[in-house]
Each structure stands twice: as structure tokens, then as C-alpha cells.
C-alpha positions as CSV (number, residue, x, y, z in Angstrom):
1,M,3.6,11.9,-72.6
2,I,0.5,9.9,-71.7
3,G,-2.1,12.0,-70.2
4,M,-1.2,15.2,-72.0
5,V,-4.2,16.9,-73.5
6,E,-4.2,19.5,-76.2
7,Q,-4.5,23.0,-74.8
8,T,-7.5,24.7,-76.1
9,G,-7.3,28.0,-74.3
10,P,-4.9,30.4,-72.5
11,G,-3.1,29.5,-69.4
12,R,-0.8,26.7,-68.1
13,P,-1.2,23.4,-70.0
14,R,-2.7,20.5,-68.1
15,K,-0.4,17.6,-67.3
16,W,-3.2,15.0,-66.7
17,A,-6.5,14.6,-68.4
18,D,-8.2,14.2,-65.1
19,N,-7.6,13.5,-61.4
20,A,-8.1,9.7,-61.8
21,E,-5.3,9.5,-64.3
22,R,-3.0,11.6,-62.0
23,M,-3.7,9.2,-59.1
24,R,-3.1,6.1,-61.3
25,A,0.3,7.5,-62.2
26,Y,1.1,8.4,-58.6
27,R,0.1,4.9,-57.4
28,A,2.2,3.2,-60.1
29,G,5.2,5.3,-59.1
30,E,4.7,4.5,-55.5
31,R,4.4,0.8,-56.3
32,E,7.6,0.8,-58.3
33,R,9.5,2.6,-55.4
34,R,8.2,0.0,-52.8
35,E,9.2,-2.9,-55.0
36,A,12.7,-1.4,-55.7
37,L,13.2,-1.0,-51.9
38,R,12.0,-4.5,-51.1
39,G,14.1,-6.2,-53.8
40,D,14.2,-10.0,-53.7
41,H,14.4,-10.4,-49.9
42,S,12.0,-12.4,-47.8
43,V,10.4,-11.1,-44.7
44,A,12.6,-13.3,-42.5
45,E,15.8,-11.8,-44.2
46,L,14.5,-8.3,-43.6
47,A,13.7,-9.1,-40.0
48,E,17.2,-10.5,-39.4
49,R,18.7,-7.4,-41.0
50,V,16.6,-5.2,-38.7
51,V,17.9,-7.1,-35.7
52,E,21.5,-6.7,-36.9
53,L,21.1,-3.0,-37.5
54,T,19.5,-2.5,-34.1
55,S,22.3,-4.2,-32.4
56,E,24.9,-2.1,-34.3
57,R,23.0,1.1,-33.5
58,D,23.0,0.2,-29.8
59,R,26.7,-0.6,-29.8
60,L,27.6,2.6,-31.5
61,W,25.3,4.7,-29.2
62,A,27.0,3.1,-26.2
63,Q,30.4,4.1,-27.7
64,V,29.2,7.7,-28.2
65,V,28.1,7.9,-24.6
66,R,31.5,6.7,-23.4
67,L,33.3,9.1,-25.7
68,Q,31.1,12.0,-24.4
69,Q,32.0,11.0,-20.8
70,R,35.7,10.9,-21.7
71,I,35.5,14.3,-23.3
72,A,33.9,15.7,-20.2
73,Q,36.7,14.2,-18.0
74,L,39.4,15.7,-20.3
75,E,37.6,19.1,-20.2
76,N,37.5,18.9,-16.3
77,N,41.2,18.0,-16.3
78,L,42.1,21.0,-18.5
79,A,40.0,23.3,-16.3
80,G,42.0,22.0,-13.3
81,H,39.2,20.0,-11.7
82,P,40.3,16.4,-12.0
83,G,37.5,13.9,-11.3
84,V,37.6,11.0,-8.9
85,D,37.4,8.4,-11.7
86,T,40.0,10.0,-14.0
87,P,41.8,7.3,-15.8
88,T,45.6,7.3,-15.6
89,D,46.0,6.3,-19.3
90,A,45.8,9.4,-21.4
91,S,44.9,7.4,-24.6
92,P,42.0,5.1,-23.8
93,R,41.8,2.0,-25.9
94,L,38.6,0.6,-27.3
95,R,37.4,-2.6,-25.9
96,A,36.9,-5.5,-28.3
97,T,33.1,-4.8,-28.4
98,E,33.7,-1.1,-29.3
99,R,36.1,-1.7,-32.2
100,P,34.7,-1.0,-35.7
101,V,33.6,-4.1,-37.5
102,A,35.4,-4.6,-40.8
103,G,33.2,-5.2,-43.7
């Protein structure tokens, strides 16, 4: 291993010869990780992907809120306290915007 030094005394062996060598190895590893994450995508492609993921997140969060409201309605019905806006259909259908996207 690069950086290993011969141990001359008792105790735990040193992994790096000095702190500068340790920092160079750390920075090289960080650089490799950043490049692996970035890949061969341009900034415009990454920005477009961020917009797509944000839209998907918002759509899913709205669906979670609607499902939480539906659960609360069903719990009220089971407790014998039907709400004013209780739907008559016991199996609500997802609207086209709420359906999972295939892919």
C-alpha cells in the first residue's frame, strides 16, 4: 500500500506517512466519487432531471395527502361519525394524474 511506513517501535502501525499524504488520498477518493455520480451528463440534462423528479415528488405527495384524508374519513365512518363529505363509492379510483407512471 502506498503510504505505508515501516513500523520502528511498539504500537499501532501508521497508515500514512504524514497528514499531507492522507489528505491527498482523501481528496482523490472524493474526486472519484463526484465524477462517478456526475457521469457523462451535461448541466442542462441534470437540471431537466431535477425538474422531472420535483414534479414527481409533488404529485406523489399530493396523493399521500389525499390517501391520508381518505383514511381519516374511513376511520370516522368506522367509529360511527360519518363526515359531511363522505364519498358514496367505497373504493375510490385514482384520477389519471394520480396513476403510477409505467417505466
